[in-house]
C-alpha positions as CSV (number, residue, x, y, z in Angstrom):
1,X,-37.7,11.3,16.0
2,X,-37.3,14.9,14.9
3,X,-37.0,17.5,17.6
4,X,-39.8,20.0,18.3
5,X,-37.4,22.9,17.4
6,X,-36.8,21.3,14.0
7,X,-40.5,20.9,13.4
8,X,-41.3,24.5,14.5
9,X,-38.5,25.8,12.2
10,X,-40.0,23.7,9.3
11,X,-43.5,25.0,10.0
12,X,-42.3,28.6,10.2
13,X,-40.6,28.3,6.8
14,X,-43.8,26.8,5.3
15,X,-46.0,29.5,6.6
16,X,-43.5,32.3,5.6
17,X,-43.3,30.8,2.1
18,X,-47.1,30.7,1.7
19,X,-47.6,34.3,2.8
20,X,-47.2,36.7,-0.1
21,X,-45.6,40.1,0.5
22,X,-48.7,41.7,-1.0
23,X,-50.7,41.1,2.2
24,X,-51.4,44.1,4.2
25,X,-50.5,44.2,7.9
26,X,-54.2,44.3,8.7
27,X,-54.7,40.9,7.1
28,X,-56.2,38.4,9.5
29,X,-54.4,35.1,9.1
30,X,-55.4,32.6,11.7
31,X,-54.3,29.0,12.0
32,X,-55.3,25.9,13.9
33,X,-52.2,24.3,15.5
34,X,-52.0,20.6,16.3
35,X,-49.3,18.5,17.8
36,X,-49.3,15.5,15.4
37,X,-47.1,13.4,17.7
38,X,-49.5,13.6,20.6
39,X,-52.6,14.2,18.6
40,X,-53.6,17.3,20.6
41,X,-54.8,20.7,19.6
42,X,-52.4,23.4,20.8
43,X,-54.5,26.4,19.5
44,X,-57.8,26.7,17.7
45,X,-57.1,30.4,16.7
46,X,-53.4,31.1,16.2
47,X,-52.9,34.6,15.0
48,X,-49.7,35.1,12.9
49,X,-47.7,38.3,13.4
50,X,-45.7,38.2,10.2
51,X,-45.2,41.9,9.5
52,X,-43.2,44.5,11.3
53,X,-46.2,46.3,12.6
54,X,-47.9,43.2,14.0
55,X,-44.6,41.8,15.5
56,X,-44.0,45.2,17.2
57,X,-47.5,45.3,18.7
58,X,-47.3,41.6,19.8
59,X,-49.6,41.2,22.8
60,X,-49.8,44.9,23.7
61,X,-53.3,46.1,24.3
62,X,-54.6,42.7,25.3
63,X,-55.6,41.8,28.8
64,X,-55.3,38.1,28.1
65,X,-55.6,35.5,25.4
66,X,-58.8,33.5,25.4
67,X,-58.5,29.7,25.8
68,X,-57.3,28.2,22.5
69,X,-55.8,31.5,21.2
70,X,-52.2,32.2,20.5
71,X,-49.8,34.6,18.7
72,X,-47.1,33.2,16.5
73,X,-44.4,35.9,15.9
74,X,-42.7,35.1,12.6
75,X,-39.7,35.4,12.4
76,X,-38.7,35.0,16.1
77,X,-36.0,32.9,17.7
78,X,-37.2,32.9,21.3
79,X,-40.3,31.9,23.3
80,X,-42.7,34.6,24.5
81,X,-45.4,34.0,27.1
82,X,-48.0,36.1,28.9
83,X,-48.8,36.0,32.5
């Protein structure tokens, strides 16, 4: 079975390849994320921070994420969480 790290890397590459550089940082790309191995929904509204401005902002200015929301910072090699 492939590791979760490998799967996340493959997904990140697929998303990055599908995003065209012509998109403005204000574009609102949201994804539904599902764990296919366990058949569970991880996020119903995953926002992709794929530009320098959206990666720098990250979770700043948000009190919390609503249930089902997430922020995928692309590219990023570490895990970020909010308390």
